N, CA and C atoms of all chains as a GROMACS GRO file, in nm:
protein
  591
    1MET      N    1   9.768   7.462  12.038
    1MET     CA    2   9.829   7.547  11.935
    1MET      C    3   9.981   7.527  11.928
    2PHE      N    4  10.042   7.501  12.047
    2PHE     CA    5  10.186   7.475  12.050
    2PHE      C    6  10.220   7.353  11.963
    3ALA      N    7  10.135   7.250  11.973
    3ALA     CA    8  10.158   7.128  11.895
    3ALA      C    9  10.150   7.157  11.745
    4ARG      N   10  10.057   7.242  11.707
    4ARG     CA   11  10.040   7.275  11.565
    4ARG      C   12  10.161   7.352  11.511
    5TRP      N   13  10.212   7.446  11.593
    5TRP     CA   14  10.330   7.522  11.551
    5TRP      C   15  10.452   7.429  11.544
    6THR      N   16  10.462   7.336  11.639
    6THR     CA   17  10.573   7.240  11.637
    6THR      C   18  10.566   7.155  11.511
    7LEU      N   19  10.444   7.113  11.478
    7LEU     CA   20  10.423   7.033  11.357
    7LEU      C   21  10.460   7.113  11.232
    8THR      N   22  10.426   7.240  11.233
    8THR     CA   23  10.458   7.328  11.119
    8THR      C   24  10.609   7.338  11.099
    9ILE      N   25  10.681   7.361  11.210
    9ILE     CA   26  10.827   7.373  11.200
    9ILE      C   27  10.889   7.241  11.155
   10ALA      N   28  10.840   7.131  11.211
   10ALA     CA   29  10.893   6.999  11.173
   10ALA      C   30  10.866   6.972  11.025
   11PHE      N   31  10.744   7.005  10.981
   11PHE     CA   32  10.707   6.986  10.842
   11PHE      C   33  10.799   7.067  10.750
   12ALA      N   34  10.823   7.193  10.788
   12ALA     CA   35  10.909   7.280  10.705
   12ALA      C   36  11.050   7.224  10.697
   13LEU      N   37  11.103   7.178  10.809
   13LEU     CA   38  11.240   7.124  10.811
   13LEU      C   39  11.249   6.998  10.724
   14VAL      N   40  11.150   6.911  10.737
   14VAL     CA   41  11.152   6.784  10.661
   14VAL      C   42  11.141   6.811  10.511
   15VAL      N   43  11.047   6.896  10.473
   15VAL     CA   44  11.027   6.926  10.330
   15VAL      C   45  11.152   6.992  10.272
   16ALA      N   46  11.208   7.090  10.346
   16ALA     CA   47  11.328   7.159  10.298
   16ALA      C   48  11.445   7.059  10.286
   17ALA      N   49  11.458   6.971  10.383
   17ALA     CA   50  11.567   6.872  10.378
   17ALA      C   51  11.549   6.776  10.260
   18LEU      N   52  11.425   6.734  10.236
   18LEU     CA   53  11.398   6.643  10.124
   18LEU      C   54  11.431   6.708   9.990
   19ILE      N   55  11.385   6.833   9.974
   19ILE     CA   56  11.412   6.902   9.847
   19ILE      C   57  11.562   6.927   9.831
   20GLY      N   58  11.627   6.961   9.940
   20GLY     CA   59  11.773   6.978   9.936
   20GLY      C   60  11.842   6.848   9.897
   21ALA      N   61  11.794   6.736   9.950
   21ALA     CA   62  11.853   6.606   9.919
   21ALA      C   63  11.833   6.570   9.772
   22VAL      N   64  11.712   6.594   9.722
   22VAL     CA   65  11.684   6.564   9.580
   22VAL      C   66  11.772   6.651   9.490
   23ALA      N   67  11.783   6.780   9.525
   23ALA     CA   68  11.866   6.872   9.444
   23ALA      C   69  12.012   6.827   9.446
   24SER      N   70  12.061   6.781   9.559
   24SER     CA   71  12.202   6.740   9.568
   24SER      C   72  12.228   6.614   9.485
   25VAL      N   73  12.127   6.527   9.474
   25VAL     CA   74  12.142   6.405   9.393
   25VAL      C   75  12.158   6.441   9.245
   26PHE      N   76  12.083   6.544   9.201
   26PHE     CA   77  12.088   6.582   9.061
   26PHE      C   78  12.205   6.676   9.028
   27ASN      N   79  12.280   6.719   9.129
   27ASN     CA   80  12.396   6.806   9.107
   27ASN      C   81  12.517   6.744   9.177
   28PRO      N   82  12.575   6.641   9.117
   28PRO     CA   83  12.683   6.568   9.185
   28PRO      C   84  12.814   6.647   9.197
   29GLU      N   85  12.827   6.761   9.123
   29GLU     CA   86  12.953   6.838   9.130
   29GLU      C   87  12.975   6.895   9.269
   30ALA      N   88  12.869   6.953   9.326
   30ALA     CA   89  12.881   7.012   9.461
   30ALA      C   90  12.756   6.977   9.540
   31PRO      N   91  12.742   6.851   9.577
   31PRO     CA   92  12.616   6.807   9.639
   31PRO      C   93  12.584   6.875   9.772
   32LEU      N   94  12.685   6.897   9.854
   32LEU     CA   95  12.660   6.955   9.987
   32LEU      C   96  12.610   7.100   9.976
   33VAL      N   97  12.685   7.178   9.896
   33VAL     CA   98  12.646   7.319   9.880
   33VAL      C   99  12.509   7.328   9.815
   34THR      N  100  12.488   7.249   9.709
   34THR     CA  101  12.358   7.250   9.639
   34THR      C  102  12.245   7.215   9.734
   35GLY      N  103  12.266   7.110   9.811
   35GLY     CA  104  12.162   7.067   9.906
   35GLY      C  105  12.131   7.174  10.009
   36LEU      N  106  12.237   7.238  10.060
   36LEU     CA  107  12.217   7.341  10.163
   36LEU      C  108  12.144   7.463  10.105
   37VAL      N  109  12.185   7.503   9.984
   37VAL     CA  110  12.123   7.621   9.922
   37VAL      C  111  11.975   7.595   9.894
   38PHE      N  112  11.946   7.478   9.837
   38PHE     CA  113  11.806   7.446   9.806
   38PHE      C  114  11.723   7.432   9.935
   39ALA      N  115  11.782   7.370  10.035
   39ALA     CA  116  11.710   7.355  10.162
   39ALA      C  117  11.681   7.491  10.224
   40ALA      N  118  11.780   7.579  10.221
   40ALA     CA  119  11.761   7.713  10.279
   40ALA      C  120  11.656   7.792  10.201
   41ALA      N  121  11.662   7.780  10.067
   41ALA     CA  122  11.567   7.855   9.984
   41ALA      C  123  11.425   7.801   9.997
   42THR      N  124  11.412   7.674  10.030
   42THR     CA  125  11.280   7.611  10.039
   42THR      C  126  11.219   7.623  10.178
   43LEU      N  127  11.302   7.654  10.276
   43LEU     CA  128  11.253   7.654  10.415
   43LEU      C  129  11.136   7.752  10.435
   44GLY      N  130  11.149   7.872  10.378
   44GLY     CA  131  11.043   7.972  10.394
   44GLY      C  132  10.910   7.928  10.335
   45PRO      N  133  10.908   7.894  10.205
   45PRO     CA  134  10.782   7.847  10.145
   45PRO      C  135  10.728   7.721  10.213
   46ALA      N  136  10.817   7.632  10.256
   46ALA     CA  137  10.771   7.510  10.324
   46ALA      C  138  10.706   7.546  10.458
   47GLY      N  139  10.764   7.644  10.526
   47GLY     CA  140  10.704   7.691  10.652
   47GLY      C  141  10.567   7.752  10.629
   48ALA      N  142  10.556   7.828  10.520
   48ALA     CA  143  10.427   7.888  10.487
   48ALA      C  144  10.323   7.780  10.456
   49LEU      N  145  10.367   7.677  10.384
   49LEU     CA  146  10.275   7.566  10.352
   49LEU      C  147  10.234   7.493  10.480
   50GLY      N  148  10.330   7.473  10.569
   50GLY     CA  149  10.300   7.408  10.697
   50GLY      C  150  10.201   7.488  10.778
   51TRP      N  151  10.222   7.621  10.782
   51TRP     CA  152  10.128   7.708  10.853
   51TRP      C  153   9.988   7.696  10.791
   52PHE      N  154   9.982   7.694  10.657
   52PHE     CA  155   9.854   7.684  10.587
   52PHE      C  156   9.784   7.552  10.621
   53LEU      N  157   9.862   7.445  10.629
   53LEU     CA  158   9.803   7.312  10.652
   53LEU      C  159   9.765   7.288  10.798
   54PHE      N  160   9.850   7.334  10.891
   54PHE     CA  161   9.830   7.295  11.031
   54PHE      C  162   9.780   7.406  11.124
   55VAL      N  163   9.819   7.530  11.098
   55VAL     CA  164   9.783   7.639  11.190
   55VAL      C  165   9.660   7.716  11.143
   56SER      N  166   9.659   7.752  11.014
   56SER     CA  167   9.550   7.838  10.964
   56SER      C  168   9.409   7.779  10.982
   57PRO      N  169   9.391   7.645  10.973
   57PRO     CA  170   9.254   7.594  10.992
   57PRO      C  171   9.196   7.628  11.129
   58LYS      N  172   9.284   7.653  11.228
   58LYS     CA  173   9.234   7.686  11.362
   58LYS      C  174   9.236   7.835  11.392
   59THR      N  175   9.310   7.912  11.313
   59THR     CA  176   9.325   8.054  11.346
   59THR      C  177   9.258   8.148  11.245
   60VAL      N  178   9.234   8.100  11.124
   60VAL     CA  179   9.176   8.186  11.021
   60VAL      C  180   9.033   8.142  10.993
   61THR      N  181   8.942   8.238  11.004
   61THR     CA  182   8.802   8.209  10.974
   61THR      C  183   8.771   8.251  10.831
   62PRO      N  184   8.726   8.158  10.748
   62PRO     CA  185   8.694   8.197  10.610
   62PRO      C  186   8.582   8.300  10.606
   63ASP      N  187   8.596   8.398  10.516
   63ASP     CA  188   8.495   8.501  10.501
   63ASP      C  189   8.385   8.448  10.410
   64PRO      N  190   8.264   8.428  10.463
   64PRO     CA  191   8.158   8.370  10.379
   64PRO      C  192   8.113   8.465  10.268
   65ASN      N  193   8.142   8.596  10.285
   65ASN     CA  194   8.098   8.694  10.185
   65ASN      C  195   8.213   8.745  10.098
   66ALA      N  196   8.322   8.672  10.097
   66ALA     CA  197   8.442   8.720  10.025
   66ALA      C  198   8.412   8.748   9.878
   67GLU      N  199   8.330   8.664   9.818
   67GLU     CA  200   8.304   8.678   9.674
   67GLU      C  201   8.212   8.796   9.643
   68ASP      N  202   8.150   8.854   9.746
   68ASP     CA  203   8.062   8.967   9.723
   68ASP      C  204   8.137   9.099   9.717
   69ASN      N  205   8.265   9.098   9.754
   69ASN     CA  206   8.342   9.222   9.758
   69ASN      C  207   8.389   9.263   9.620
   70VAL      N  208   8.396   9.395   9.600
   70VAL     CA  209   8.439   9.447   9.470
   70VAL      C  210   8.585   9.410   9.443
   71GLU      N  211   8.664   9.397   9.550
   71GLU     CA  212   8.806   9.363   9.532
   71GLU      C  213   8.822   9.226   9.466
   72ASN      N  214   8.729   9.136   9.497
   72ASN     CA  215   8.731   9.003   9.435
   72ASN      C  216   8.708   9.013   9.284
   73THR      N  217   8.618   9.102   9.245
   73THR     CA  218   8.591   9.123   9.102
   73THR      C  219   8.714   9.180   9.033
   74TRP      N  220   8.780   9.274   9.100
   74TRP     CA  221   8.902   9.333   9.041
   74TRP      C  222   9.008   9.225   9.018
   75LEU      N  223   9.024   9.138   9.119
   75LEU     CA  224   9.125   9.032   9.108
   75LEU      C  225   9.091   8.934   8.996
   76GLU      N  226   8.963   8.901   8.983
   76GLU     CA  227   8.921   8.810   8.877
   76GLU      C  228   8.947   8.870   8.739
   77LYS      N  229   8.915   8.999   8.726
   77LYS     CA  230   8.940   9.068   8.598
   77LYS      C  231   9.088   9.069   8.566
   78ALA      N  232   9.170   9.102   8.667
   78ALA     CA  233   9.315   9.109   8.646
   78ALA      C  234   9.372   8.972   8.609
   79ALA      N  235   9.328   8.869   8.679
   79ALA     CA  236   9.380   8.735   8.653
   79ALA      C  237   9.338   8.685   8.514
   80SER      N  238   9.214   8.713   8.475
   80SER     CA  239   9.166   8.670   8.343
   80SER      C  240   9.245   8.739   8.232
   81ALA      N  241   9.265   8.869   8.247
   81ALA     CA  242   9.339   8.944   8.145
   81ALA      C  243   9.485   8.899   8.141
   82ALA      N  244   9.542   8.874   8.257
   82ALA     CA  245   9.682   8.830   8.263
   82ALA      C  246   9.699   8.693   8.197
   83PHE      N  247   9.599   8.609   8.212
   83PHE     CA  248   9.604   8.477   8.148
   83PHE      C  249   9.611   8.492   7.996
   84VAL      N  250   9.528   8.580   7.941
   84VAL     CA  251   9.529   8.603   7.796
   84VAL      C  252   9.664   8.661   7.754
   85ASP      N  253   9.714   8.758   7.834
   85ASP     CA  254   9.845   8.818   7.804
   85ASP      C  255   9.953   8.710   7.797
   86LEU      N  256   9.951   8.621   7.896
   86LEU     CA  257  10.053   8.517   7.904
   86LEU      C  258  10.042   8.420   7.786
   87LEU      N  259   9.918   8.390   7.750
   87LEU     CA  260   9.895   8.301   7.637
   87LEU      C  261   9.952   8.361   7.508
   88VAL      N  262   9.926   8.489   7.487
   88VAL     CA  263   9.976   8.559   7.368
   88VAL      C  264  10.129   8.563   7.371
   89LEU      N  265  10.183   8.598   7.486
   89LEU     CA  266  10.330   8.609   7.500
   89LEU      C  267  10.398   8.475   7.474
   90LEU      N  268  10.345   8.369   7.531
   90LEU     CA  269  10.404   8.237   7.512
   90LEU      C  270  10.388   8.190   7.367
   91SER      N  271  10.277   8.225   7.304
   91SER     CA  272  10.257   8.189   7.163
   91SER      C  273  10.359   8.258   7.076
   92ILE      N  274  10.382   8.387   7.102
   92ILE     CA  275  10.481   8.463   7.025
   92ILE      C  276  10.621   8.403   7.048
   93ALA      N  277  10.650   8.373   7.175
   93ALA     CA  278  10.781   8.316   7.209
   93ALA      C  279  10.800   8.182   7.138
   94LEU      N  280  10.694   8.102   7.134
   94LEU     CA  281  10.700   7.972   7.068
   94LEU      C  282  10.726   7.988   6.918
   95ALA      N  283  10.658   8.088   6.858
   95ALA     CA  284  10.677   8.113   6.715
   95ALA      C  285  10.821   8.156   6.688
   96VAL      N  286  10.873   8.244   6.773
   96VAL     CA  287  11.011   8.293   6.755
   96VAL      C  288  11.110   8.178   6.768
   97VAL      N  289  11.090   8.094   6.867
   97VAL     CA  290  11.179   7.980   6.890
   97VAL      C  291  11.172   7.882   6.772
   98SER      N  292  11.051   7.859   6.722
   98SER     CA  293  11.032   7.765   6.610
   98SER      C  294  11.100   7.816   6.484
   99VAL      N  295  11.082   7.947   6.456
   99VAL     CA  296  11.138   8.005   6.334
   99VAL      C  297  11.290   8.013   6.343
  100SER      N  298  11.339   8.058   6.456
  100SER     CA  299  11.484   8.078   6.469
  100SER      C  300  11.560   7.947   6.490
  101GLY      N  301  11.491   7.847   6.540
  101GLY     CA  302  11.556   7.719   6.564
  101GLY      C  303  11.643   7.718   6.688
  102ARG      N  304  11.638   7.826   6.765
  102ARG     CA  305  11.718   7.834   6.887
  102ARG      C  306  11.630   7.806   7.008
  103SER      N  307  11.678   7.720   7.096
  103SER     CA  308  11.601   7.689   7.216
  103SER      C  309  11.657   7.766   7.334
  104PRO      N  310  11.573   7.847   7.397
  104PRO     CA  311  11.622   7.919   7.515
  104PRO      C  312  11.634   7.825   7.635
  105ASP      N  313  11.704   7.871   7.735
  105ASP     CA  314  11.716   7.793   7.859
  105ASP      C  315  11.577   7.776   7.921
  106PRO      N  316  11.529   7.650   7.935
  106PRO     CA  317  11.392   7.630   7.986
  106PRO      C  318  11.370   7.690   8.125
  107GLN      N  319  11.475   7.686   8.208
  107GLN     CA  320  11.463   7.742   8.343
  107GLN      C  321  11.436   7.892   8.336
  108LEU      N  322  11.511   7.958   8.245
  108LEU     CA  323  11.495   8.103   8.228
  108LEU      C  324  11.357   8.135   8.172
  109LEU      N  325  11.312   8.054   8.077
  109LEU     CA  326  11.181   8.074   8.014
  109LEU      C  327  11.068   8.061   8.116
  110LEU      N  328  11.075   7.956   8.198
  110LEU     CA  329  10.971   7.935   8.299
  110LEU      C  330  10.973   8.045   8.405
  111LEU      N  331  11.095   8.083   8.446
  111LEU     CA  332  11.106   8.193   8.544
  111LEU      C  333  11.047   8.321   8.487
  112GLY      N  334  11.078   8.349   8.360
  112GLY     CA  335  11.024   8.468   8.295
  112GLY      C  336  10.872   8.465   8.290
  113ALA      N  337  10.817   8.348   8.255
  113ALA     CA  338  10.671   8.336   8.246
  113ALA      C  339  10.605   8.360   8.383
  114VAL      N  340  10.664   8.305   8.487
  114VAL     CA  341  10.608   8.323   8.622
  114VAL      C  342  10.615   8.469   8.664
  115VAL      N  343  10.730   8.532   8.640
  115VAL     CA  344  10.747   8.673   8.680
  115VAL      C  345  10.651   8.762   8.601
  116VAL      N  346  10.643   8.739   8.470
  116VAL     CA  347  10.552   8.820   8.386
  116VAL      C  348  10.408   8.803   8.434
  117ALA      N  349  10.367   8.679   8.461
  117ALA     CA  350  10.229   8.654   8.506
  117ALA      C  351  10.199   8.725   8.638
  118MET      N  352  10.292   8.716   8.732
  118MET     CA  353  10.269   8.778   8.864
  118MET      C  354  10.264   8.931   8.852
  119CYS      N  355  10.359   8.987   8.778
  119CYS     CA  356  10.362   9.133   8.761
  119CYS      C  357  10.238   9.182   8.686
  120ASP      N  358  10.200   9.104   8.583
  120ASP     CA  359  10.083   9.142   8.502
  120ASP      C  360   9.957   9.148   8.589
  121VAL      N  361   9.937   9.047   8.671
  121VAL     CA  362   9.818   9.046   8.758
  121VAL      C  363   9.823   9.166   8.854
  122ALA      N  364   9.940   9.191   8.913
  122ALA     CA  365   9.952   9.300   9.011
  122ALA      C  366   9.924   9.435   8.945
  123ILE      N  367   9.985   9.457   8.828
  123ILE     CA  368   9.966   9.586   8.760
  123ILE      C  369   9.820   9.604   8.716
  124ARG      N  370   9.765   9.499   8.658
  124ARG     CA  371   9.626   9.508   8.612
  124ARG      C  372   9.529   9.530   8.729
  125TYR      N  373   9.558   9.468   8.844
  125TYR     CA  374   9.472   9.487   8.961
  125TYR      C  375   9.475   9.634   9.005
  126VAL      N  376   9.596   9.690   9.011
  126VAL     CA  377   9.609   9.830   9.056
  126VAL      C  378   9.539   9.923   8.957
  127VAL      N  379   9.558   9.899   8.827
  127VAL     CA  380   9.495   9.984   8.725
  127VAL      C  381   9.342   9.974   8.734
  128THR      N  382   9.290   9.850   8.746
  128THR     CA  383   9.146   9.831   8.756
  128THR      C  384   9.090   9.899   8.881
  129ALA      N  385   9.161   9.882   8.992
  129ALA     CA  386   9.115   9.942   9.118
  129ALA      C  387   9.112  10.094   9.108
  130ARG      N  388   9.213  10.152   9.045
  130ARG     CA  389   9.216  10.299   9.032
  130ARG      C  390   9.104  10.348   8.941
  131ARG      N  391   9.079  10.271   8.834
  131ARG     CA  392   8.978  10.312   8.737
  131ARG      C  393   8.837  10.299   8.793
  132GLU      N  394   8.814  10.196   8.871
  132GLU     CA  395   8.677  10.167   8.916
  132GLU      C  396   8.652  10.208   9.061
  133ARG      N  397   8.748  10.274   9.120
  133ARG     CA  398   8.733  10.314   9.261
  133ARG      C  399   8.627  10.422   9.277
  134MET      N  400   7.437  10.041   8.668
  134MET     CA  401   7.303  10.030   8.725
  134MET      C  402   7.286  10.135   8.836
  135ARG      N  403   7.180  10.216   8.824
  135ARG     CA  404   7.157  10.319   8.926
  135ARG      C  405   7.092  10.257   9.049
  136ASN      N  406   7.110  10.325   9.162
  136ASN     CA  407   7.048  10.275   9.286
  136ASN      C  408   7.027  10.389   9.384
  137SER      N  409   6.944  10.362   9.482
  137SER     CA  410   6.912  10.465   9.582
  137SER      C  411   6.982  10.436   9.714
  138LEU      N  412   7.095  10.372   9.705
  138LEU     CA  413   7.166  10.330   9.826
  138LEU      C  414   7.209  10.449   9.911
  139THR      N  415   7.267  10.550   9.846
  139THR     CA  416   7.320  10.666   9.919
  139THR      C  417   7.208  10.735   9.998
  140GLU      N  418   7.095  10.758   9.931
  140GLU     CA  419   6.983  10.828   9.996
  140GLU      C  420   6.928  10.747  10.113
  141ARG      N  421   6.909  10.618  10.090
  141ARG     CA  422   6.852  10.532  10.195
  141ARG      C  423   6.948  10.520  10.313
  142ARG      N  424   7.075  10.513  10.282
  142ARG     CA  425   7.174  10.503  10.390
  142ARG      C  426   7.175  10.634  10.471
  143ALA      N  427   7.166  10.748  10.400
  143ALA     CA  428   7.166  10.878  10.468
  143ALA      C  429   7.042  10.892  10.556
  144GLU      N  430   6.929  10.842  10.506
  144GLU     CA  431   6.804  10.850  10.585
  144GLU      C  432   6.820  10.780  10.720
  145ARG      N  433   6.894  10.673  10.720
  145ARG     CA  434   6.912  10.596  10.843
  145ARG      C  435   7.032  10.643  10.924
  146GLY      N  436   7.108  10.734  10.868
  146GLY     CA  437   7.224  10.788  10.939
  146GLY      C  438   7.340  10.690  10.951
  147TRP      N  439   7.345  10.599  10.856
  147TRP     CA  440   7.454  10.500  10.857
  147TRP      C  441   7.571  10.551  10.775
  148SER      N  442   7.688  10.523  10.822
  148SER     CA  443   7.807  10.553  10.741
  148SER      C  444   7.829  10.437  10.644
  149GLN      N  445   7.916  10.460  10.546
  149GLN     CA  446   7.947  10.352  10.450
  149GLN      C  447   8.012  10.234  10.523
  150ALA      N  448   8.097  10.267  10.619
  150ALA     CA  449   8.165  10.161  10.695
  150ALA      C  450   8.065  10.078  10.776
  151GLU      N  451   7.965  10.148  10.833
  151GLU     CA  452   7.864  10.079  10.914
  151GLU      C  453   7.780   9.984  10.828
  152LEU      N  454   7.739  10.034  10.712
  152LEU     CA  455   7.660   9.949  10.622
  152LEU      C  456   7.744   9.829  10.575
  153ALA      N  457   7.871   9.857  10.545
  153ALA     CA  458   7.960   9.748  10.501
  153ALA      C  459   7.971   9.641  10.610
  154GLU      N  460   7.982   9.685  10.733
  154GLU     CA  461   7.994   9.590  10.844
  154GLU      C  462   7.865   9.508  10.861
  155ARG      N  463   7.752   9.575  10.846
  155ARG     CA  464   7.623   9.504  10.856
  155ARG      C  465   7.610   9.396  10.750
  156LEU      N  466   7.666   9.424  10.632
  156LEU     CA  467   7.653   9.330  10.520
  156LEU      C  468   7.768   9.231  10.510
  157GLY      N  469   7.873   9.258  10.586
  157GLY     CA  470   7.989   9.168  10.584
  157GLY      C  471   8.073   9.182  10.459
  158VAL      N  472   8.077   9.306  10.405
  158VAL     CA  473   8.161   9.331  10.287
  158VAL      C  474   8.254   9.448  10.318
  159SER      N  475   8.344   9.478  10.223
  159SER     CA  476   8.438   9.589  10.245
  159SER      C  477   8.368   9.723  10.220
  160ARG      N  478   8.425   9.829  10.280
  160ARG     CA  479   8.368   9.963  10.260
  160ARG      C  480   8.380  10.004  10.113
  161GLN      N  481   8.490   9.960  10.049
  161GLN     CA  482   8.509   9.993   9.907
  161GLN      C  483   8.396   9.935   9.822
  162THR      N  484   8.343   9.820   9.864
  162THR     CA  485   8.232   9.759   9.790
  162THR      C  486   8.109   9.851   9.795
  163ILE      N  487   8.081   9.906   9.912
  163ILE     CA  488   7.967   9.998   9.926
  163ILE      C  489   7.990  10.123   9.841
  164ILE      N  490   8.113  10.176   9.846
  164ILE     CA  491   8.145  10.296   9.767
  164ILE      C  492   8.122  10.269   9.619
  165SER      N  493   8.172  10.156   9.572
  165SER     CA  494   8.160  10.123   9.429
  165SER      C  495   8.015  10.101   9.388
  166ILE      N  496   7.936  10.038   9.476
  166ILE     CA  497   7.793  10.018   9.443
  166ILE      C  498   7.722  10.153   9.437
  167GLU      N  499   7.749  10.239   9.535
  167GLU     CA  500   7.682  10.370   9.538
  167GLU      C  501   7.716  10.454   9.415
  168LYS      N  502   7.840  10.440   9.368
  168LYS     CA  503   7.880  10.516   9.248
  168LYS      C  504   7.832  10.450   9.119
  169GLY      N  505   7.772  10.332   9.132
  169GLY     CA  506   7.722  10.262   9.014
  169GLY      C  507   7.831  10.196   8.933
  170ARG      N  508   7.948  10.177   8.994
  170ARG     CA  509   8.060  10.116   8.921
  170ARG      C  510   8.071   9.966   8.945
  171PHE      N  511   7.990   9.917   9.035
  171PHE     CA  512   7.994   9.773   9.067
  171PHE      C  513   7.853   9.723   9.089
  172ASP      N  514   7.815   9.624   9.012
  172ASP     CA  515   7.683   9.562   9.030
  172ASP      C  516   7.698   9.448   9.130
  173PRO      N  517   7.627   9.456   9.241
  173PRO     CA  518   7.643   9.351   9.342
  173PRO      C  519   7.590   9.216   9.294
  174SER      N  520   7.641   9.111   9.357
  174SER     CA  521   7.590   8.977   9.327
  174SER      C  522   7.445   8.968   9.375
  175LEU      N  523   7.374   8.869   9.328
  175LEU     CA  524   7.233   8.854   9.368
  175LEU      C  525   7.219   8.835   9.520
  176PRO      N  526   7.302   8.749   9.581
  176PRO     CA  527   7.290   8.735   9.728
  176PRO      C  528   7.314   8.867   9.801
  177LEU      N  529   7.410   8.947   9.753
  177LEU     CA  530   7.438   9.075   9.819
  177LEU      C  531   7.323   9.173   9.795
  178ALA      N  532   7.267   9.171   9.675
  178ALA     CA  533   7.152   9.257   9.646
  178ALA      C  534   7.034   9.223   9.738
  179PHE      N  535   7.013   9.095   9.761
  179PHE     CA  536   6.906   9.053   9.853
  179PHE      C  537   6.935   9.101   9.994
  180ARG      N  538   7.062   9.090  10.036
  180ARG     CA  539   7.096   9.134  10.172
  180ARG      C  540   7.078   9.286  10.186
  181LEU      N  541   7.116   9.358  10.081
  181LEU     CA  542   7.098   9.504  10.082
  181LEU      C  543   6.950   9.540  10.095
  182ALA      N  544   6.868   9.473  10.012
  182ALA     CA  545   6.725   9.501  10.014
  182ALA      C  546   6.666   9.470  10.152
  183ARG      N  547   6.708   9.358  10.210
  183ARG     CA  548   6.659   9.319  10.341
  183ARG      C  549   6.701   9.420  10.448
  184GLU      N  550   6.824   9.468  10.435
  184GLU     CA  551   6.878   9.563  10.532
  184GLU      C  552   6.797   9.694  10.532
  185PHE      N  553   6.751   9.733  10.412
  185PHE     CA  554   6.675   9.857  10.401
  185PHE      C  555   6.524   9.832  10.405
  186GLY      N  556   6.484   9.709  10.424
  186GLY     CA  557   6.343   9.675  10.435
  186GLY      C  558   6.265   9.703  10.308
  187THR      N  559   6.328   9.677  10.196
  187THR     CA  560   6.261   9.702  10.068
  187THR      C  561   6.290   9.587   9.971
  188SER      N  562   6.253   9.606   9.845
  188SER     CA  563   6.279   9.501   9.746
  188SER      C  564   6.397   9.542   9.657
  189ILE      N  565   6.451   9.445   9.588
  189ILE     CA  566   6.564   9.473   9.498
  189ILE      C  567   6.520   9.572   9.389
  190GLU      N  568   6.397   9.554   9.339
  190GLU     CA  569   6.348   9.641   9.232
  190GLU      C  570   6.340   9.786   9.278
  191ASP      N  571   6.307   9.806   9.406
  191ASP     CA  572   6.298   9.945   9.456
  191ASP      C  573   6.437  10.004   9.480
  192LEU      N  574   6.530   9.918   9.510
  192LEU     CA  575   6.665   9.966   9.544
  192LEU      C  576   6.750   9.992   9.420
  193PHE      N  577   6.729   9.907   9.319
  193PHE     CA  578   6.811   9.919   9.197
  193PHE      C  579   6.726   9.948   9.075
  194ASP      N  580   6.782  10.033   8.989
  194ASP     CA  581   6.715  10.066   8.864
  194ASP      C  582   6.804  10.017   8.750
  195PRO      N  583   6.754   9.924   8.668
  195PRO     CA  584   6.840   9.869   8.562
  195PRO      C  585   6.878   9.968   8.454
  196GLU      N  586   6.805  10.082   8.447
  196GLU     CA  587   6.840  10.183   8.345
  196GLU      C  588   6.977  10.240   8.375
  197PRO      N  589   7.063  10.254   8.272
  197PRO     CA  590   7.198  10.307   8.298
  197PRO      C  591   7.198  10.454   8.338
   0.00000   0.00000   0.00000
């Protein structure tokens, strides 16, 4: 298990360093700061991915009956509804952008879509769980 | 879908948590099935029927 945790930490450091390096290449104004910020911001998710790849296969036992639980149904309902919500929202946004001729910042648009999707699923899950509890 | 889960469970003196553990599902799943708010999957319905030593038809009534 020690070897797996060591591998996880090494994996996280390498992935974070690589992403930091790529980010610094695309931001030549302040490459060092950009690289450090991106590496620091990526370290956590990279560590989580490393844990998922190297540690969890030995420590987490998959639940063979997971799909039989009512909570799984709630999550599926919430995710399906959120998908439709996101589709409608993006369609409206596309129509507005097309008509107005103004292009929003793509980074902001994608961030907004991700945040809306995540919040939508969470809210819908809670509402469904309260209603069907 | 109506069912006789609550009565059969009471006959055996099992708690909802105990039945959930026997079936490998969450306690909330048992609560929702007993209230008729969640229709179990076919594999779970078979496990429930087996646990109570009966058939799915005896355990569940398709009439709303």
